[in-house]
MDTraj code that builds the backbone (N, CA, C; nanometers):
import mdtraj as md
import numpy as np

residues = "MET GLY ASP GLU MET PRO VAL GLY PHE ARG PHE SER PRO THR GLU GLU GLU LEU VAL SER TYR PHE LEU GLN ILE LYS LEU ASN GLY GLY PRO THR PRO SER ILE ASP ARG VAL ILE PRO LEU LEU PRO ILE TYR ASP TYR SER PRO TRP ASP LEU PRO PRO GLU PHE ALA GLY GLU LEU CYS CYS GLU GLY ASP ARG GLU GLU TRP PHE PHE PHE THR PRO MET GLN GLU ARG GLU ALA ARG GLY GLY ARG PRO ASN ARG LEU THR ASN THR GLY TYR TRP LYS SER THR GLY SER PRO VAL ASP ILE PHE SER SER GLN ASN LEU ARG ILE GLY ARG ARG ARG THR LEU VAL PHE TYR THR GLY ARG SER PRO HIS GLY THR LYS THR SER TRP LYS MET ASN GLU TYR LYS MET TYR ASP GLN SER PRO ASN PRO GLN LEU LYS GLU GLU LEU ARG LEU CYS ARG ILE TYR THR GLY SER TYR PHE PRO ARG ALA TYR GLY ARG ARG PRO ALA ALA ALA HIS HIS HIS HIS HIS ILE THR ASP ASN ASN GLN GLN ASN SER GLU MET GLU ASN ASP LEU ASN PHE ASP MET GLU THR GLU PHE GLU PRO LEU THR ASN SER GLU ILE ARG MET LEU HIS ASP LEU PHE ASN ILE".split()
xyz = np.array([
    [-0.5270, 1.6520, 0.4411],
    [-0.6438, 1.6671, 0.3372],
    [-0.7381, 1.7963, 0.3671],
    [-0.7830, 1.8645, 0.2567],
    [-0.8809, 1.9634, 0.2940],
    [-1.0366, 1.9151, 0.2919],
    [-1.1288, 2.0122, 0.3314],
    [-1.2660, 1.9800, 0.3760],
    [-1.3264, 1.9285, 0.2387],
    [-1.3144, 1.9767, 0.1417],
    [-1.3665, 1.9351, 0.0195],
    [-1.2897, 1.8602, -0.0889],
    [-1.3317, 1.7442, -0.1185],
    [-1.2686, 1.6719, -0.2294],
    [-1.3180, 1.6923, -0.3821],
    [-1.2249, 1.6720, -0.4739],
    [-1.2696, 1.7166, -0.5891],
    [-1.3415, 1.5789, -0.6502],
    [-1.4324, 1.6300, -0.7485],
    [-1.5467, 1.5449, -0.8106],
    [-1.4549, 1.4141, -0.8603],
    [-1.5115, 1.3084, -0.8229],
    [-1.4849, 1.1960, -0.8654],
    [-1.4257, 1.1228, -0.7678],
    [-1.3452, 1.1611, -0.6561],
    [-1.2773, 1.1220, -0.5579],
    [-1.3317, 0.9964, -0.5099],
    [-1.2634, 0.8990, -0.4850],
    [-1.2846, 0.7816, -0.4505],
    [-1.1668, 0.7057, -0.3352],
    [-1.2011, 0.6940, -0.2166],
    [-1.1024, 0.6042, -0.1669],
    [-1.1180, 0.4458, -0.2144],
    [-0.9915, 0.4021, -0.2641],
    [-1.0182, 0.2696, -0.3469],
    [-0.8809, 0.2245, -0.3107],
    [-0.8240, 0.1747, -0.1585],
    [-0.7287, 0.1348, -0.1539],
    [-0.6995, -0.0308, -0.1980],
    [-0.5904, -0.0864, -0.2208],
    [-0.5649, -0.2045, -0.2384],
    [-0.5794, -0.3175, -0.1017],
    [-0.5753, -0.4272, -0.1128],
    [-0.5618, -0.4856, 0.0144],
    [-0.4328, -0.4966, 0.0650],
    [-0.3330, -0.4636, 0.0007],
    [-0.2138, -0.4581, 0.0408],
    [-0.1680, -0.3283, 0.1272],
    [-0.2457, -0.2114, 0.0646],
    [-0.2455, -0.1109, 0.1362],
    [-0.3382, -0.1130, 0.2718],
    [-0.4640, -0.1627, 0.2504],
    [-0.5298, -0.1779, 0.3879],
    [-0.4778, -0.2383, 0.4959],
    [-0.3845, -0.3659, 0.4339],
    [-0.3150, -0.4148, 0.5819],
    [-0.2046, -0.3698, 0.6391],
    [-0.0946, -0.3475, 0.5256],
    [0.0287, -0.3151, 0.5517],
    [0.0402, -0.1851, 0.6196],
    [-0.0414, -0.0924, 0.5416],
    [-0.0412, 0.0484, 0.5953],
    [-0.1669, 0.1269, 0.6798],
    [-0.2651, 0.1070, 0.6165],
    [-0.3919, 0.1407, 0.7116],
    [-0.4108, 0.0700, 0.8686],
    [-0.4022, -0.0746, 0.8742],
    [-0.4304, -0.1676, 0.9720],
    [-0.2884, -0.1458, 1.0607],
    [-0.1885, -0.1488, 0.9852],
    [-0.0674, -0.1550, 1.0623],
    [-0.0682, -0.0213, 1.1560],
    [-0.0656, 0.0822, 1.0941],
    [-0.0609, 0.2182, 1.1294],
    [-0.1616, 0.2438, 1.2831],
    [-0.2706, 0.1969, 1.2763],
    [-0.3684, 0.1918, 1.3677],
    [-0.3151, 0.0734, 1.4603],
    [-0.2659, -0.0289, 1.4566],
    [-0.2212, -0.1321, 1.5509],
    [-0.1178, -0.0864, 1.6338],
    [-0.0356, 0.0027, 1.5659],
    [0.0946, 0.0847, 1.6331],
    [0.0590, 0.2039, 1.7345],
    [-0.0724, 0.2243, 1.7560],
    [-0.1151, 0.3092, 1.8531],
    [-0.0766, 0.4532, 1.7935],
    [-0.1308, 0.5320, 1.8809],
    [-0.1185, 0.6798, 1.8627],
    [-0.2377, 0.7309, 1.7969],
    [-0.2282, 0.8693, 1.7830],
    [-0.3491, 0.9717, 1.7049],
    [-0.3309, 0.9398, 1.5526],
    [-0.4650, 0.9161, 1.4699],
    [-0.4584, 0.9108, 1.3697],
    [-0.5822, 1.0107, 1.2858],
    [-0.5555, 1.0940, 1.2962],
    [-0.7101, 1.1536, 1.2518],
    [-0.7240, 1.1731, 1.1100],
    [-0.6269, 1.1734, 1.0351],
    [-0.6308, 1.1588, 0.9087],
    [-0.7095, 1.0296, 0.8544],
    [-0.6488, 0.9236, 0.9354],
    [-0.7083, 0.7795, 0.8683],
    [-0.8691, 0.7565, 0.9276],
    [-0.8662, 0.8307, 1.0517],
    [-1.0150, 0.8101, 1.0883],
    [-1.1231, 0.8928, 1.0240],
    [-1.0697, 0.9753, 0.9136],
    [-1.1855, 1.0662, 0.8458],
    [-1.2013, 0.9574, 0.7377],
    [-1.1498, 0.8443, 0.7000],
    [-1.2146, 0.7534, 0.6060],
    [-1.2147, 0.6205, 0.6604],
    [-1.1602, 0.5809, 0.7754],
    [-1.1796, 0.4358, 0.8403],
    [-1.1929, 0.4373, 1.0041],
    [-1.3129, 0.5005, 1.0400],
    [-1.3562, 0.5100, 1.2095],
    [-1.3585, 0.3807, 1.2382],
    [-1.3004, 0.3927, 1.4034],
    [-1.3193, 0.2688, 1.4874],
    [-1.4568, 0.2633, 1.5249],
    [-1.5012, 0.1411, 1.4754],
    [-1.6472, 0.1301, 1.5396],
    [-1.6593, -0.0150, 1.5811],
    [-1.7636, -0.0680, 1.6774],
    [-1.7860, -0.2123, 1.7008],
    [-1.9177, -0.2306, 1.5921],
    [-1.8979, -0.2851, 1.4889],
    [-1.9571, -0.2974, 1.3735],
    [-2.0638, -0.4124, 1.4005],
    [-2.0451, -0.4974, 1.4511],
    [-2.1394, -0.6057, 1.4901],
    [-2.2566, -0.5531, 1.6044],
    [-2.2521, -0.4385, 1.6504],
    [-2.3579, -0.3792, 1.7278],
    [-2.4748, -0.3178, 1.6388],
    [-2.4385, -0.3257, 1.4712],
    [-2.5255, -0.2550, 1.4151],
    [-2.5520, -0.3148, 1.2876],
    [-2.6950, -0.3237, 1.2115],
    [-2.7084, -0.3903, 1.0948],
    [-2.6255, -0.3026, 1.0019],
    [-2.6113, -0.3837, 0.9039],
    [-2.4751, -0.3240, 0.8026],
    [-2.5872, -0.1619, 0.7241],
    [-2.7061, -0.1850, 0.7093],
    [-2.7324, -0.0534, 0.6413],
    [-2.7692, 0.0786, 0.6973],
    [-2.7268, 0.0587, 0.8620],
    [-2.7446, 0.1530, 0.9597],
    [-2.6073, 0.2080, 0.9500],
    [-2.4928, 0.1655, 0.9045],
    [-2.3708, 0.1930, 0.9341],
    [-2.3380, 0.3473, 0.8350],
    [-2.3826, 0.3364, 0.6984],
    [-2.3287, 0.4733, 0.6064],
    [-2.4951, 0.5385, 0.6371],
    [-2.4775, 0.6524, 0.6094],
    [-2.3665, 0.7558, 0.5984],
    [-2.3156, 0.7817, 0.7738],
    [-2.4135, 0.7654, 0.8473],
    [-2.3809, 0.8365, 0.9999],
    [-2.2502, 0.7858, 1.0541],
    [-2.2136, 0.6567, 1.0567],
    [-2.1143, 0.6080, 1.1337],
    [-1.9883, 0.5936, 1.0189],
    [-2.0031, 0.5980, 0.8866],
    [-1.9053, 0.5882, 0.7954],
    [-1.7821, 0.6876, 0.8188],
    [-1.6705, 0.6854, 0.7521],
    [-1.5716, 0.7813, 0.7617],
    [-1.6440, 0.9054, 0.6646],
    [-1.6255, 1.0116, 0.7087],
    [-1.6732, 1.1186, 0.6218],
    [-1.6406, 1.1466, 0.4617],
    [-1.5134, 1.0926, 0.4611],
    [-1.4518, 1.1445, 0.3137],
    [-1.4815, 1.0232, 0.2551],
    [-1.5036, 0.9026, 0.3059],
    [-1.5508, 0.7856, 0.2344],
    [-1.6763, 0.7981, 0.1893],
    [-1.7521, 0.8468, 0.2573],
    [-1.8895, 0.8775, 0.2285],
    [-1.9075, 0.9565, 0.0858],
    [-1.8448, 1.0908, 0.1165],
    [-1.8276, 1.1924, -0.0086],
    [-1.8032, 1.1270, -0.1355],
    [-1.7578, 1.0167, -0.1468],
    [-1.7110, 0.9772, -0.3021],
    [-1.7665, 0.8362, -0.3096],
    [-1.8059, 0.7599, -0.2034],
    [-1.8772, 0.6220, -0.2898],
    [-1.9903, 0.6204, -0.1983],
    [-2.0698, 0.5323, -0.2583],
    [-2.1795, 0.4762, -0.2178],
    [-2.2015, 0.3045, -0.2386],
    [-2.0937, 0.2350, -0.2416],
    [-2.1010, 0.1212, -0.2513],
    [-2.0358, 0.0373, -0.1453],
    [-1.9389, 0.1202, -0.0861],
    [-1.8330, 0.0276, -0.0031],
    [-1.7912, 0.1602, 0.1037],
    [-1.7776, 0.0777, 0.2440],
    [-1.7212, 0.1555, 0.3382],
    [-1.6410, 0.0770, 0.4428],
    [-1.5527, 0.1588, 0.5018],
    [-1.4478, 0.0838, 0.5888],
    [-1.4437, 0.0927, 0.7129],
    [-1.4221, 0.0254, 0.8479],
    [-1.4327, 0.0558, 0.9467],
    [-1.3242, -0.0460, 1.0193],
    [-1.2591, 0.0272, 1.1216],
    [-1.1873, -0.0733, 1.2276],
    [-1.2785, -0.1160, 1.3394],
    [-1.2600, -0.2454, 1.3911],
    [-1.3354, -0.2788, 1.4833],
    [-1.2813, -0.3855, 1.6066],
    [-1.2795, -0.3596, 1.7098],
    [-1.1601, -0.4126, 1.8052],
    [-1.2059, -0.5349, 1.8533],
    [-1.1273, -0.6381, 1.9118],
    [-1.1687, -0.7698, 1.9441],
    [-1.2852, -0.7541, 2.0835],
    [-1.3736, -0.8386, 2.0565],
    [-1.4819, -0.8483, 2.1173],
    [-1.4383, -0.8833, 2.2799],
    [-1.4853, -0.8859, 2.3828],
    [-1.4642, -0.9172, 2.5224],
    [-1.4585, -1.0601, 2.5021],
    [-1.5699, -1.1522, 2.4729],
    [-1.5928, -1.2848, 2.4576],
    [-1.4496, -1.3265, 2.3901],
    [-1.4054, -1.2863, 2.2709],
    [-1.3114, -1.3282, 2.2045],
    [-1.1804, -1.3191, 2.3191],
    [-1.1384, -1.2017, 2.3892],
    [-1.0462, -1.1950, 2.4792],
    [-1.0338, -1.3220, 2.5809],
    [-1.1490, -1.3842, 2.5779],
    [-1.1553, -1.4602, 2.6641],
    [-1.1391, -1.5882, 2.6201],
    [-1.1183, -1.6013, 2.5052],
    [-1.0900, -1.7517, 2.4041],
    [-1.2175, -1.7829, 2.3665],
    [-1.3497, -1.7008, 2.3420],
    [-1.4547, -1.7431, 2.2783],
    [-1.4799, -1.6971, 2.1291],
    [-1.5894, -1.7657, 2.0736],
    [-1.5824, -1.7133, 1.9159],
    [-1.6467, -1.5752, 1.8993],
    [-1.6111, -1.4721, 1.7998],
    [-1.6863, -1.3482, 1.8015],
    [-1.8289, -1.3822, 1.7731],
    [-1.9114, -1.2630, 1.8299],
    [-2.0519, -1.2739, 1.8308],
    [-2.1146, -1.1924, 1.7041],
    [-2.1338, -1.2723, 1.6010],
    [-2.1731, -1.1599, 1.4754],
    [-2.3179, -1.1280, 1.4831],
    [-2.3514, -1.1703, 1.5664],
    [-2.5261, -1.1381, 1.5438],
    [-2.5758, -1.0021, 1.5910],
    [-2.6501, -0.9383, 1.5118],
    [-2.7050, -0.8127, 1.5295],
    [-2.8734, -0.8335, 1.5823],
    [-2.9321, -0.7109, 1.5887],
    [-3.0738, -0.6991, 1.6031],
    [-3.1342, -0.7534, 1.5093],
    [-3.1225, -0.7482, 1.3873],
    [-3.2248, -0.7657, 1.2825],
    [-3.1330, -0.8976, 1.1907],
    [-3.0415, -0.9604, 1.2400],
    [-2.9711, -1.0592, 1.1788],
    [-2.8309, -1.1225, 1.1974],
    [-2.7496, -1.1784, 1.1115],
    [-2.6368, -1.2258, 1.1395],
    [-2.5499, -1.2334, 1.0325],
    [-2.4290, -1.2006, 1.0622],
    [-2.3005, -1.2190, 0.9590],
    [-2.2661, -1.3674, 0.9348],
    [-2.2520, -1.4332, 0.8166],
    [-2.2011, -1.5639, 0.7893],
    [-2.1152, -1.5874, 0.6995],
    [-1.9951, -1.6410, 0.7726],
    [-1.8750, -1.6526, 0.6629],
    [-1.8988, -1.7337, 0.5544],
    [-1.8566, -1.7466, 0.4321],
    [-1.8653, -1.7940, 0.2814],
    [-1.7158, -1.8283, 0.2593],
    [-1.6870, -1.9409, 0.2363],
    [-1.5622, -2.0030, 0.1725],
    [-1.4488, -1.9953, 0.2978],
    [-1.3431, -2.0334, 0.2486],
    [-1.2335, -2.0206, 0.3591],
    [-1.1355, -1.9186, 0.3379],
    [-1.0749, -1.8872, 0.4973],
    [-1.0085, -1.7434, 0.5046],
    [-0.9172, -1.7534, 0.3849],
    [-0.8361, -1.6095, 0.3163],
    [-0.7463, -1.6401, 0.2435],
    [-0.6321, -1.5327, 0.2706],
    [-0.5003, -1.5796, 0.2515],
    [-0.3837, -1.5012, 0.3229],
    [-0.3775, -1.3969, 0.2005],
    [-0.3413, -1.2879, 0.2528],
    [-0.2906, -1.1650, 0.1765],
    [-0.1506, -1.1220, 0.1668],
    [-0.0988, -1.1252, 0.0375],
    [0.0147, -1.1296, -0.0082],
    [0.0584, -0.9999, -0.0471],
    [0.2062, -0.9379, -0.0041],
    [0.2378, -0.8099, -0.0644],
    [0.2889, -0.8128, -0.1958],
    [0.3192, -0.6830, -0.2696],
    [0.3780, -0.7053, -0.3896],
    [0.5100, -0.7647, -0.3968],
    [0.5477, -0.7954, -0.2940],
    [0.6918, -0.8466, -0.2951],
    [0.6695, -0.9992, -0.2198],
    [0.5540, -1.0371, -0.2274],
    [0.5072, -1.1929, -0.1963],
    [0.5318, -1.2155, -0.0730],
    [0.5246, -1.1303, 0.0054],
    [0.5400, -1.1660, 0.1714],
    [0.3855, -1.1767, 0.2338],
    [0.3509, -1.2753, 0.3224],
    [0.2143, -1.2952, 0.3706],
    [0.2249, -1.2104, 0.4771],
    [0.1340, -1.0879, 0.4597],
    [0.1021, -1.0035, 0.5355],
    [-0.0482, -1.0029, 0.6350],
    [-0.1064, -1.0755, 0.5498],
    [-0.2641, -1.0482, 0.6657],
    [-0.3440, -1.1678, 0.5896],
    [-0.4711, -1.1802, 0.6454],
    [-0.5761, -1.2674, 0.6120],
    [-0.6923, -1.2031, 0.5882],
    [-0.7742, -1.2528, 0.4905],
    [-0.9170, -1.2046, 0.4408],
    [-1.0076, -1.3270, 0.4644],
    [-1.1174, -1.2871, 0.5446],
    [-1.2311, -1.3627, 0.5425],
    [-1.3620, -1.2880, 0.4926],
    [-1.4627, -1.3465, 0.4266],
    [-1.5501, -1.2926, 0.3610],
    [-1.6955, -1.3411, 0.4310],
    [-1.7500, -1.2474, 0.4572],
    [-1.9080, -1.2927, 0.5182],
    [-1.9940, -1.2107, 0.4461],
    [-2.1247, -1.2711, 0.4530],
    [-2.2264, -1.2197, 0.3777],
    [-2.3446, -1.2052, 0.4957],
    [-2.4147, -1.1106, 0.4909],
    [-2.5379, -1.0613, 0.6263],
    [-2.6855, -1.1457, 0.5515],
    [-2.7376, -1.1913, 0.6913],
    [-2.8845, -1.2623, 0.6659],
    [-2.9410, -1.1916, 0.7712],
    [-3.0576, -1.1734, 0.6975],
    [-3.1591, -1.1083, 0.8075],
    [-3.2646, -1.2520, 0.8849],
    [-3.3111, -1.2106, 1.0002],
    [-3.3643, -1.3115, 1.0794],
    [-3.2562, -1.3971, 1.1442],
    [-3.2878, -1.5293, 1.1574],
    [-3.2024, -1.6281, 1.2539],
    [-3.1699, -1.7396, 1.2066],
    [-3.0570, -1.7810, 1.2464],
    [-3.0199, -1.9171, 1.1437],
    [-3.0830, -2.0439, 1.2163],
    [-3.1182, -2.1318, 1.1624],
    [-3.0432, -2.1453, 1.0177],
    [-3.1719, -2.1037, 0.9163],
    [-3.2774, -2.0090, 0.9632],
    [-3.3599, -1.9940, 0.8532],
    [-3.3701, -1.8512, 0.8181],
    [-3.2420, -1.7721, 0.8392],
    [-3.2366, -1.6290, 0.7589],
    [-3.2626, -1.6281, 0.6259],
    [-3.2531, -1.4939, 0.5832],
    [-3.2754, -1.4492, 0.4355],
    [-3.1305, -1.3812, 0.3832],
    [-3.0686, -1.4363, 0.2874],
    [-2.9445, -1.3781, 0.2376],
    [-2.9745, -1.2314, 0.1848],
    [-2.8969, -1.1323, 0.2084],
    [-2.9282, -1.0047, 0.1711],
    [-2.8097, -0.9812, 0.0515],
    [-2.8074, -0.8318, 0.0202],
    [-2.6841, -0.8208, -0.0903],
    [-2.5585, -0.7457, -0.0216],
    [-2.5793, -0.7497, 0.1390],
    [-2.4563, -0.7098, 0.1878],
    [-2.3519, -0.7846, 0.2280],
    [-2.2303, -0.7454, 0.1874],
    [-2.1111, -0.8196, 0.2154],
    [-2.0058, -0.7462, 0.2864],
    [-1.9163, -0.8196, 0.3449],
    [-1.7967, -0.7880, 0.4284],
    [-1.6684, -0.8939, 0.4094],
    [-1.5652, -0.7775, 0.4260],
    [-1.4093, -0.8552, 0.3850],
    [-1.3842, -0.8306, 0.5130],
    [-1.3345, -0.8946, 0.6143],
    [-1.2627, -0.8701, 0.7257],
    [-1.1255, -0.9271, 0.7220],
    [-1.0289, -0.8270, 0.7553],
    [-0.9103, -0.8238, 0.7423],
    [-0.8238, -0.8286, 0.8738],
    [-0.7422, -0.9205, 0.8954],
    [-0.6464, -0.9046, 1.0157],
    [-0.5012, -0.9293, 0.9438],
    [-0.3843, -0.8870, 1.0406],
    [-0.2553, -0.8849, 1.0301],
    [-0.1796, -0.9632, 1.0815],
    [-0.0896, -1.0002, 1.0061],
    [0.0269, -1.0945, 1.0746],
    [0.1159, -1.0210, 1.1243],
    [0.1684, -1.0735, 1.2688],
    [0.3006, -1.0196, 1.3102],
    [0.4074, -1.0791, 1.2710],
    [0.5164, -1.0118, 1.2803],
    [0.6408, -1.0199, 1.2035],
    [0.7471, -1.1248, 1.2845],
    [0.7068, -1.2158, 1.3698],
    [0.7717, -1.3181, 1.4515],
    [0.8097, -1.4190, 1.3418],
    [0.9065, -1.4981, 1.3954],
    [0.9527, -1.6156, 1.2930],
    [0.8494, -1.7372, 1.2506],
    [0.7697, -1.7207, 1.3409],
    [0.6370, -1.8171, 1.3114],
    [0.5377, -1.6955, 1.3166],
    [0.4753, -1.6472, 1.2412],
    [0.3884, -1.5492, 1.2098],
    [0.2375, -1.5778, 1.2897],
    [0.1900, -1.4701, 1.3569],
    [0.0598, -1.5241, 1.4273],
    [-0.0332, -1.3872, 1.3753],
    [-0.1987, -1.4094, 1.3844],
    [-0.2429, -1.3056, 1.3516],
    [-0.2960, -1.2386, 1.4838],
    [-0.3042, -1.1140, 1.4575],
    [-0.2913, -0.9850, 1.5489],
    [-0.4723, -0.9733, 1.5725],
    [-0.5134, -1.0397, 1.6932],
    [-0.6358, -1.0461, 1.6927],
    [-0.7002, -0.8885, 1.7653],
    [-0.6184, -0.8251, 1.8269],
    [-0.6761, -0.6992, 1.8891],
    [-0.7708, -0.6129, 1.8156],
    [-0.7439, -0.5938, 1.6555],
    [-0.7892, -0.5170, 1.5587],
    [-0.8214, -0.5643, 1.4557],
    [-0.9388, -0.5312, 1.3755],
    [-0.9541, -0.5781, 1.2509],
    [-0.9835, -0.4637, 1.1592],
    [-0.9682, -0.4951, 1.0263],
    [-1.0313, -0.3722, 0.9253],
    [-1.1372, -0.4487, 0.8457],
    [-1.2469, -0.3874, 0.8469],
    [-1.3376, -0.4460, 0.7571],
    [-1.3765, -0.3711, 0.6309],
    [-1.4337, -0.4090, 0.5281],
    [-1.4965, -0.3400, 0.4039],
    [-1.6286, -0.4240, 0.4107],
    [-1.6986, -0.3110, 0.4155],
    [-1.8549, -0.3500, 0.3971],
    [-1.9184, -0.2787, 0.2471],
    [-1.9727, -0.3633, 0.1965],
    [-2.0148, -0.3151, 0.0445],
    [-2.1450, -0.4167, 0.0281],
    [-2.2049, -0.3592, -0.0844],
    [-2.3340, -0.4093, -0.1396],
    [-2.3113, -0.4787, -0.2554],
    [-2.4055, -0.5866, -0.3034],
    [-2.3555, -0.6653, -0.4305],
    [-2.3903, -0.5532, -0.5237],
    [-2.2974, -0.5885, -0.6194],
    [-2.3552, -0.5099, -0.7555],
    [-2.3755, -0.6164, -0.8813],
    [-2.4545, -0.5421, -0.9706],
    [-2.4745, -0.6507, -1.0746],
    [-2.3642, -0.6586, -1.1667],
    [-2.2515, -0.5814, -1.1854],
    [-2.1295, -0.6056, -1.2510],
    [-2.0430, -0.6255, -1.2016],
    [-1.9597, -0.7205, -1.1702],
    [-1.8560, -0.7277, -1.0640],
    [-1.7466, -0.6444, -1.1356],
    [-1.6680, -0.5878, -0.9871],
    [-1.5294, -0.5055, -1.0538],
    [-1.4322, -0.5489, -0.9676],
    [-1.2970, -0.5827, -1.0106],
    [-1.1981, -0.6300, -0.9489],
    [-1.1580, -0.5475, -0.8153],
    [-1.1211, -0.6486, -0.7140],
    [-1.0642, -0.5777, -0.6160],
    [-0.9727, -0.6454, -0.5223],
    [-0.8666, -0.5662, -0.5098],
    [-0.7384, -0.6212, -0.4061],
    [-0.6862, -0.7426, -0.4837],
    [-0.6564, -0.7858, -0.5994],
    [-0.6206, -0.8982, -0.6395],
    [-0.4805, -0.9053, -0.6132],
    [-0.4532, -1.0223, -0.5645],
    [-0.2741, -1.0342, -0.5403],
    [-0.2266, -0.9833, -0.6913],
    [-0.0877, -0.9400, -0.6801],
    [-0.0263, -0.9325, -0.7926],
    [0.0165, -1.0179, -0.8694],
    [-0.0061, -1.0294, -1.0029],
    [0.0450, -1.1381, -1.0850],
    [0.1620, -1.2080, -1.0841],
    [0.2537, -1.1317, -1.0357],
    [0.4247, -1.1912, -1.0168],
    [0.3958, -1.2629, -0.9090],
    [0.3333, -1.2531, -0.8258],
    [0.3455, -1.3130, -0.6939],
    [0.3201, -1.4713, -0.7040],
    [0.2309, -1.5160, -0.8243],
    [0.2063, -1.6269, -0.8274],
    [0.3331, -1.7013, -0.9202],
    [0.4049, -1.6080, -0.9718],
    [0.5648, -1.7049, -1.0160],
    [0.6510, -1.6409, -0.9621],
    [0.6639, -1.5923, -0.8482],
    [0.7547, -1.5541, -0.7803],
    [0.8835, -1.6725, -0.7630],
    [1.0219, -1.6452, -0.7487],
    [1.1061, -1.7318, -0.7847],
    [1.1394, -1.8099, -0.6355],
    [1.0664, -1.7427, -0.5324],
    [1.0537, -1.8222, -0.4037],
    [0.9719, -1.9096, -0.3780],
    [0.8700, -1.9152, -0.4955],
    [0.7631, -2.0146, -0.4795],
    [0.8120, -2.1344, -0.5740],
    [0.8364, -2.2482, -0.5189],
    [0.8689, -2.3678, -0.5790],
    [0.7927, -2.5000, -0.5967],
    [0.7154, -2.4972, -0.5029],
    [0.6332, -2.5906, -0.4763],
    [0.4983, -2.5610, -0.5584],
    [0.4552, -2.6955, -0.6650],
    [0.3762, -2.6660, -0.7377],
    [0.2214, -2.6760, -0.6852],
    [0.2151, -2.7585, -0.5783],
    [0.0942, -2.7934, -0.5070],
    [0.0533, -2.6771, -0.4330],
    [0.1659, -2.5718, -0.3729],
    [0.1245, -2.4775, -0.2871],
    [0.0857, -2.3713, -0.4018],
    [0.1484, -2.3449, -0.5052],
    [0.0898, -2.2647, -0.6163],
    [-0.0620, -2.2762, -0.6642],
    [-0.0860, -2.4028, -0.6822],
    [-0.1914, -2.4330, -0.7202],
    [-0.3128, -2.4110, -0.6109],
    [-0.3058, -2.4621, -0.5067],
    [-0.3944, -2.4255, -0.3813],
    [-0.3888, -2.2496, -0.3835],
    [-0.3027, -2.1820, -0.3874],
    [-0.3218, -2.0595, -0.3752],
    [-0.3991, -1.9903, -0.5051],
    [-0.4010, -2.0610, -0.6208],
    [-0.4702, -1.9894, -0.7376],
    [-0.6291, -2.0664, -0.6968],
    [-0.6527, -2.1820, -0.6379],
    [-0.8062, -2.2230, -0.5751],
    [-0.8417, -2.1184, -0.5168],
    [-0.7924, -2.0833, -0.3993],
    [-0.8093, -2.0046, -0.3060],
    [-0.8878, -1.8745, -0.3719],
    [-0.7948, -1.7918, -0.4775],
    [-0.8645, -1.6763, -0.5258],
    [-0.9735, -1.7270, -0.6287],
    [-0.9801, -1.8328, -0.6954],
    [-1.0552, -1.8673, -0.7583],
    [-1.2056, -1.8635, -0.6836],
    [-1.2014, -1.9482, -0.5309],
    [-1.3163, -1.9784, -0.4831],
    [-1.3625, -1.8300, -0.4306],
    [-1.2590, -1.7219, -0.3897],
    [-1.3066, -1.5982, -0.3360],
    [-1.3968, -1.5161, -0.4688],
    [-1.3464, -1.5369, -0.6020],
    [-1.4047, -1.4678, -0.6929],
    [-1.5697, -1.5279, -0.7001],
    [-1.5655, -1.6438, -0.6992],
    [-1.7097, -1.6885, -0.7258],
    [-1.7972, -1.6998, -0.6402],
    [-1.7493, -1.7161, -0.4970],
    [-1.8209, -1.6596, -0.3952],
    [-1.8785, -1.5097, -0.3403],
    [-1.7890, -1.4291, -0.3709],
    [-1.8235, -1.3285, -0.3423],
    [-1.8541, -1.2071, -0.4416],
    [-1.8039, -1.2575, -0.5790],
    [-1.8371, -1.1511, -0.6685],
    [-1.9379, -1.2217, -0.7837],
    [-1.9534, -1.3472, -0.8028],
    [-2.0430, -1.4094, -0.8763],
    [-2.1292, -1.4735, -0.8050],
    [-2.2005, -1.4455, -0.6908],
    [-2.3099, -1.5135, -0.6609],
    [-2.4395, -1.5041, -0.7301],
    [-2.5379, -1.6157, -0.7577],
    [-2.6355, -1.5917, -0.8269],
    [-2.7275, -1.4590, -0.7866],
    [-2.8132, -1.4236, -0.8839],
    [-2.8928, -1.3284, -0.8874],
    [-3.0243, -1.3367, -0.8113],
    [-3.0916, -1.2497, -0.7202],
    [-3.1912, -1.2804, -0.6547],
    [-3.3006, -1.2295, -0.7330],
    [-3.4173, -1.3014, -0.7210],
    [-3.5312, -1.2684, -0.8190],
    [-3.5463, -1.1291, -0.8417],
    [-3.5506, -1.0354, -0.7157],
    [-3.5816, -0.8975, -0.7584],
    [-3.4763, -0.8474, -0.8549],
    [-3.3400, -0.9029, -0.8305],
    [-3.2580, -0.8193, -0.9299],
    [-3.2570, -0.8915, -1.0890],
    [-3.3091, -1.0187, -1.0875],
    [-3.3254, -1.0542, -1.2270],
    [-3.4486, -0.9751, -1.2612],
    [-3.5689, -0.9312, -1.2117],
    [-3.6364, -0.8399, -1.2627],
    [-3.6082, -0.6787, -1.3008],
    [-3.5216, -0.6502, -1.2109],
    [-3.4648, -0.5061, -1.2721],
    [-3.4051, -0.5151, -1.3764],
    [-3.3055, -0.6035, -1.3959],
    [-3.2271, -0.6470, -1.5377],
    [-3.3182, -0.6510, -1.6376],
    [-3.4414, -0.7234, -1.6259],
    [-3.5232, -0.7350, -1.7258],
    [-3.5903, -0.5877, -1.7895],
    [-3.6120, -0.5100, -1.6641],
    [-3.6700, -0.3577, -1.6918],
    [-3.5696, -0.2999, -1.7588],
    [-3.4400, -0.2994, -1.7007],
    [-3.3402, -0.2158, -1.7660],
    [-3.3094, -0.2512, -1.9187],
    [-3.3009, -0.3830, -1.9674],
    [-3.2888, -0.4272, -2.1131],
    [-3.4069, -0.4418, -2.2014],
    [-3.5101, -0.4168, -2.1280],
    [-3.6386, -0.4319, -2.1859],
    [-3.6378, -0.5644, -2.2372],
    [-3.6171, -0.6912, -2.1710],
    [-3.6015, -0.7979, -2.2142],
    [-3.7645, -0.8712, -2.2041],
])
top = md.Topology()
chain = top.add_chain()
for i, resn in enumerate(residues, 1):
    res = top.add_residue(resn, chain, resSeq=i)
    for name in ("N", "CA", "C"):
        top.add_atom(name, md.element.get_by_symbol(name[0]), res)
traj = md.Trajectory(xyz[None], top)
């Protein structure tokens, strides 16, 4: 990659690319200078989300986008001892929304899992919801009984948008793949996709967002 990117450049990978390429390469170890320029390694829970870009975000990611940023973050020490992750920052906390959703490849192979979180300022249970959101990705190993690799995760951090945009949808053909014969399983997967859309992309507007829309359209 050159130091200067053309006008209109966006780092906009699919979920399959995030998990099966970027996260897999990073888990394999070794130097990854080109990847580090768009997805740096950082203990993101040590920071409030608005403090991450642009200082800590990947230099190429910041050049093309002001809406989403990507980070690798390692397993916390308390997780290595069997505890739960600490998602508490100095100004607030990350709260999970909905259930984790499995990520499938274009060949309909289960390759990873996505957890969606929303950032709240203050302290639970009286925190104030913000427009900052996160998709946290983990990768499955290739064992006969696949387990999630916990030592490293890839996080996509972004701010809420007035107009939702599609991101990382599972390939449409995957829902009708000939390997899937159980209708209950198929319905469950479709419900998970719907829950993700409603919870992360179509959440109710805040009062300030409504006022801005009124001003924008002279309502």
